C-alpha positions, -999 to 999 in steps of 0.1 A, spaced: 5 -61 282 -3 -96 285 -32 -104 262 -64 -121 279 -68 -163 278 -85 -170 247 -76 -135 228 -57 -131 189 -34 -104 194 -19 -91 161 7 -68 159 12 -38 134 48 -43 132 43 -63 98 5 -55 84 6 -42 57 -26 -28 34 -29 -26 -3 -38 4 -29 -54 2 -61 -63 30 -86 -80 12 -115 -90 35 -148 -112 15 -165 -125 -4 -133 -131 -39 -149 -130 -65 -124 -104 -89 -143 -80 -58 -138 -91 -56 -102 -82 -89 -91 -48 -92 -109 -37 -60 -90 -48 -75 -63 -30 -111 -68 3 -89 -72 -2 -74 -42 -5 -104 -22 23 -121 -40 45 -93 -28 30 -94 7 37 -130 7 73 -127 -5 80 -102 22 65 -116 54 37 -90 50 2 -98 67 -22 -83 37 -51 -66 51 -73 -44 37 -68 -35 -2 -85 -1 -7 -98 7 -44 -105 38 -63 -122 33 -99 -123 58 -123 -104 87 -111 -105 114 -128 -83 139 -108 -62 136 -79 -89 150 -50 -115 121 -64 -102 94 -45 -121 84 -15 -105 48 -10 -72 70 -8 -82 92 17 -93 63 40 -63 48 36 -46 75 46 -67 78 82 -58 39 85 -24 44 85 -24 75 110 -47 53 133 -31 17 128 4 23 123 11 -2 99 45 -13 87 40 -8 49 12 1 21 17 -20 -12 6 -7 -44 11 -22 -78 36 8 -93 44 40 -80 13 56 -107 -13 40 -85 1 66 -53 2 97 -83 4 98 -113 21 132 -112 57 128 -102 55 160 -76 26 149 -58 38 117 -53 70 131 -33 42 147 -12 20 121 -10 49 96 1 65 119 23 33 120 41 36 77 47 74 83 59 61 110 84 34 83 93 64 56 101 49 36 70 69 27 37 53 20 3 61 -10 -18 54 -10 -55 51 -49 -70 63 -34 -101 52 -64 -125 77 -85 -104 104 -64 -94 97 -48 -65 106 -18 -53 106 1 -21 87 40 -33 111 69 -15 97 105 -17 92 101 -56 125 76 -61 123 38 -65 148 16 -47 154 -24 -55 135 -43 -26 149 -70 -7 131 -90 18 142 -97 51 148 -128 66 
């Protein structure tokens, strides 16, 4: 289907969203995490859209931004979700596997920046990631 003249079409093929879980809520820490996600997106040729952020999360169920991210992934089918590290998905390994499986079922990969050593999170395991040409 062709786009009408004068409209912009953005394919979800290389669209990515970010997620950050911030314990102390400091603005400086949030910006460092956002910068890591921007760098990761640039390295992999991804268009980083919204970065969803949960502040001072005390339990796994107190994550409104993460739940919104899951809804967005379900509706828009982005290429990937970017996180600073696997911990941001969940600090609990079994819960992390469950959540990563949800993304996998939705056809969305999860990439972790890991302080400059990117990896693809696959049902709780980390595999080295290589940028696509």
